[in-house]
C-alpha distance (Angstrom), angle and dihedral (degrees) to the residues before:
residue distance angle dihedral
M1 . . .
K2 3.81 . .
I3 3.78 111.8 .
A4 3.78 129.3 -169.0
F5 3.80 120.5 -160.0
I6 3.81 126.0 -166.8
G7 3.80 121.4 -172.5
L8 3.80 119.6 43.1
G9 3.77 103.7 -171.2
I10 3.80 127.5 126.4
M11 3.80 92.5 -53.8
G12 3.79 104.0 26.0
S13 3.79 96.3 52.8
R14 3.80 91.3 55.7
M15 3.78 93.9 43.6
A16 3.81 90.8 49.9
A17 3.81 90.6 49.8
N18 3.79 90.3 55.9
V19 3.81 90.8 50.2
L20 3.79 89.6 51.1
N21 3.80 91.6 47.6
G22 3.79 87.5 53.2
G23 3.78 90.1 68.2
H24 3.78 100.5 -105.9
S25 3.77 126.0 138.8
L26 3.80 103.0 -108.3
S27 3.79 131.0 -164.7
V28 3.79 119.0 -175.6
Y29 3.78 139.6 -164.2
N30 3.79 129.8 -173.9
R31 3.76 131.8 163.5
T32 3.82 88.7 -117.9
K33 3.80 113.1 44.3
N34 3.80 96.7 -158.2
K35 3.81 90.1 73.6
A36 3.81 88.3 64.3
E37 3.82 96.3 54.9
S38 3.80 98.5 102.7
L39 3.80 91.4 45.8
L40 3.80 92.0 49.7
K41 3.81 90.9 50.2
N42 3.81 88.2 55.1
G43 3.78 96.2 51.3
A44 3.78 108.2 -81.7
K45 3.80 117.4 136.5
W46 3.79 122.5 -126.4
A47 3.81 122.0 -132.1
D48 3.79 122.6 -162.2
S49 3.81 95.3 -144.2
P50 3.81 142.0 16.7
E51 3.79 87.8 -107.5
E52 3.80 92.6 55.0
V53 3.80 95.0 47.1
A54 3.81 91.0 53.3
K55 3.80 100.9 48.4
D56 3.80 100.4 91.9
A57 3.81 99.7 20.8
N58 3.79 126.0 122.7
V59 3.80 90.2 -168.6
I60 3.78 130.7 22.0
I61 3.80 121.9 -162.9
T62 3.79 122.4 -163.1
M63 3.81 124.5 -165.2
L64 3.79 105.2 174.3
E65 3.78 139.9 158.7
N66 3.80 103.5 -111.9
P67 3.82 144.4 -14.7
D68 3.81 94.3 -89.6
V69 3.81 91.8 57.6
V70 3.80 92.2 46.1
E71 3.79 92.4 51.5
D72 3.79 94.0 45.4
L73 3.80 93.6 51.4
A74 3.80 92.4 43.4
L75 3.80 100.3 44.3
G76 3.80 107.9 8.0
K77 3.78 127.9 90.8
N78 3.83 108.7 -35.5
G79 3.80 88.7 1.7
F80 3.78 120.3 177.3
L81 3.79 101.2 -131.8
P82 3.83 98.1 74.4
A83 3.83 89.7 43.9
L84 3.80 97.0 57.0
K85 3.79 119.6 100.7
K86 3.79 113.8 -107.8
G87 3.76 110.6 -95.1
S88 3.81 93.8 30.1
V89 3.80 119.7 133.4
W90 3.80 124.7 -120.9
I91 3.81 113.7 -158.8
D92 3.79 111.2 -168.3
C93 3.80 109.7 -163.0
S94 3.81 93.5 172.3
T95 3.79 118.9 117.8
V96 3.80 103.7 -114.5
N97 3.79 137.7 147.1
P98 3.82 117.0 -80.3
S99 3.80 94.9 -119.0
F100 3.80 88.7 56.0
S101 3.81 91.1 51.7
K102 3.79 89.0 52.2
K103 3.80 89.8 49.7
M104 3.81 92.0 50.9
G105 3.79 89.8 47.0
E106 3.78 89.7 55.8
E107 3.80 92.1 47.1
A108 3.79 90.6 49.5
E109 3.79 91.0 51.1
K110 3.81 90.5 53.4
H111 3.80 87.8 58.6
G112 3.80 94.7 45.1
I113 3.81 92.5 -107.0
R114 3.80 125.5 136.2
F115 3.80 114.5 -130.4
L116 3.80 134.5 -153.6
D117 3.79 124.8 179.7
A118 3.79 102.3 -148.8
P119 3.81 112.5 166.4
V120 3.78 115.8 175.1
S121 3.75 135.9 -126.4
G122 3.79 109.2 -140.9
S123 3.78 139.9 59.9
K124 3.81 138.9 -126.1
E125 3.81 100.0 -49.4
P126 3.83 96.3 46.1
A127 3.81 88.4 46.4
A128 3.80 90.5 54.5
K129 3.81 92.3 46.3
A130 3.83 94.4 45.9
A131 3.80 88.7 -116.8
L132 3.80 100.0 128.1
I133 3.80 124.2 132.1
F134 3.79 114.1 -132.5
L135 3.81 117.0 -146.9
V136 3.78 104.7 -161.2
G137 3.77 135.5 -163.3
G138 3.80 121.3 -176.3
Q139 3.78 141.5 58.3
A140 3.80 116.2 -17.3
D141 3.82 92.2 -138.9
D142 3.80 91.6 55.2
L143 3.79 90.7 48.7
A144 3.81 91.6 50.3
E145 3.80 89.7 53.7
V146 3.80 94.3 55.1
Q147 3.81 97.6 34.1
P148 3.84 93.5 104.2
L149 3.80 88.0 56.5
L150 3.81 92.7 50.3
D151 3.80 88.6 48.7
L152 3.80 88.7 62.8
M153 3.80 89.8 59.6
G154 3.79 103.3 33.1
N155 3.77 144.4 24.2
K156 3.79 98.6 -137.5
T157 3.79 136.5 36.3
I158 3.80 123.2 -169.6
H159 3.80 119.6 -168.1
I160 3.80 102.1 -147.1
G161 3.80 98.6 -179.3
D162 3.78 141.1 -87.6
T163 3.81 126.5 -9.2
G164 3.80 112.7 -45.0
K165 3.79 96.6 21.2
G166 3.79 93.5 100.6
S167 3.79 89.0 55.4
V168 3.81 90.7 48.8
M169 3.80 91.4 55.4
K170 3.80 93.5 46.1
I171 3.79 95.9 54.7
M172 3.81 89.4 45.7
I173 3.81 89.8 56.0
N174 3.80 94.6 45.8
Q175 3.78 91.8 47.2
L176 3.81 89.3 58.4
L177 3.79 91.5 44.6
G178 3.79 93.3 52.6
Q179 3.79 94.1 44.8
S180 3.81 92.5 47.1
M181 3.79 94.0 51.6
L182 3.79 91.7 47.1
A183 3.82 94.0 50.1
F184 3.80 91.1 46.5
S185 3.80 91.0 49.9
E186 3.80 92.8 51.2
S187 3.80 92.2 48.9
L188 3.80 94.0 46.8
S189 3.79 93.1 45.9
L190 3.80 92.5 53.2
G191 3.80 92.0 48.9
I192 3.80 91.4 51.9
A193 3.82 90.8 48.1
L194 3.81 89.3 54.1
G195 3.79 93.2 51.7
I196 3.80 104.8 -94.9
D197 3.79 113.3 141.6
K198 3.81 110.4 -105.6
S199 3.80 95.3 -131.0
K200 3.79 93.6 45.3
A201 3.80 91.0 48.8
M202 3.80 90.3 52.3
D203 3.82 91.4 46.7
I204 3.78 90.3 57.6
L205 3.81 99.7 37.2
L206 3.79 95.0 47.0
D207 3.81 91.2 48.3
S208 3.78 92.0 49.7
A209 3.80 120.5 106.6
V210 3.81 90.1 -129.4
T211 3.83 95.0 61.1
P212 3.83 117.7 84.8
P213 3.84 109.4 -114.1
I214 3.82 92.4 -130.1
L215 3.81 90.6 70.0
K216 3.79 89.7 70.3
A217 3.81 87.1 73.0
F218 3.81 89.6 63.9
R219 3.79 97.8 49.1
S220 3.80 96.2 99.2
R221 3.79 91.5 49.3
I222 3.78 92.6 56.2
E223 3.80 94.6 38.3
D224 3.82 94.2 48.6
E225 3.81 95.0 33.4
N226 3.81 88.3 -126.8
Y227 3.78 108.4 146.7
E228 3.79 101.5 170.3
P229 3.82 101.7 156.1
N230 3.77 123.0 -98.7
F231 3.80 88.7 151.4
P232 3.82 111.2 10.9
L233 3.77 116.7 -131.1
K234 3.81 91.7 -127.2
H235 3.80 89.9 60.5
L236 3.80 92.9 49.8
Q237 3.80 89.7 50.0
K238 3.81 89.4 50.1
D239 3.79 90.6 52.1
L240 3.81 91.4 51.9
Q241 3.79 87.5 51.5
L242 3.81 90.1 52.0
F243 3.81 88.8 50.6
T244 3.79 93.5 52.7
D245 3.81 92.5 42.2
T246 3.79 89.3 53.7
A247 3.79 91.7 47.1
Y248 3.82 89.1 52.7
E249 3.80 90.4 51.9
Y250 3.80 89.9 55.1
E251 3.82 95.8 38.3
K252 3.79 93.6 -114.9
A253 3.81 120.9 148.0
T254 3.82 116.5 -126.4
P255 3.81 104.7 171.3
S256 3.81 98.8 157.4
T257 3.81 93.2 46.7
N258 3.79 90.7 50.6
V259 3.81 89.3 55.2
A260 3.81 92.7 45.8
K261 3.79 91.3 48.7
E262 3.79 91.1 55.6
I263 3.81 93.1 47.4
Y264 3.80 89.7 54.9
A265 3.81 88.3 46.0
L266 3.81 89.9 54.9
A267 3.81 89.6 51.2
K268 3.79 88.9 50.9
Q269 3.79 89.2 53.4
K270 3.81 87.1 55.3
N271 3.82 88.6 62.1
Q272 3.80 94.7 -99.5
G273 3.81 95.8 118.1
D274 3.80 94.5 103.4
L275 3.81 93.8 44.8
D276 3.79 121.7 89.9
F277 3.80 112.4 -79.4
S278 3.82 89.0 -115.5
S279 3.80 85.3 73.8
I280 3.80 85.4 83.5
F281 3.81 82.2 92.0
K282 3.81 88.8 62.0
F283 3.80 89.9 52.1
I284 3.80 94.2 47.2
N285 3.80 94.5 43.8
E286 3.79 95.5 48.1
């Protein structure tokens, strides 16, 4: 099977490597070529445009920063969507808003392309270990066809429903993640200010039934003040924005998420956008 992959950032580069290791013919495109170097050394082929990478592909996978970038590379100048062979499958693993996934599904259909929105749950380490969870919206038959490919990149696939439903589930998960980290950071910061030892406070909070278990994975980052990005703060803030945008579309109130989104935005303005999102503790504490 000939696979095309667009988007070689923290997640995409590792996902693409697992596809390549699975024995598939892989062509890649990224806005900056240097991020493809290790893949090219291991046999991937470079394409100079989204159009070129798509020409001979049976499946194209996109893992991109935001909806605007996805749409530009799909339908803009030298976009990949018109270049794909009819009947090909487009798997969009980007975290985008559900209405955008539906829009891309409709555009794909116009070009005779099958579309799956398949954002992932997991960060850099699970991506490297092929331990991602795929949250998929789209036709079950199309998913079944590409399931062996997803199995090279993840250890679980959940078919949520029709087009857009995978994107719904992803922004729900990231909303909880962002809110949980923010609440934890506020609690920890207050305890430190009142004289409780930082490590002891984390021992107790992280062992408490009210703290989400996933936050234990971020303990060393906060304790060591090492915020090398697994999941950049700017991306988490974007996902909270997608959540509130979607809520507005459906006339749902999301007051606490709107506040959280703006707190992360303030941290981004303090040059923390490229740090891990757990650096929200640094912002709160300082």
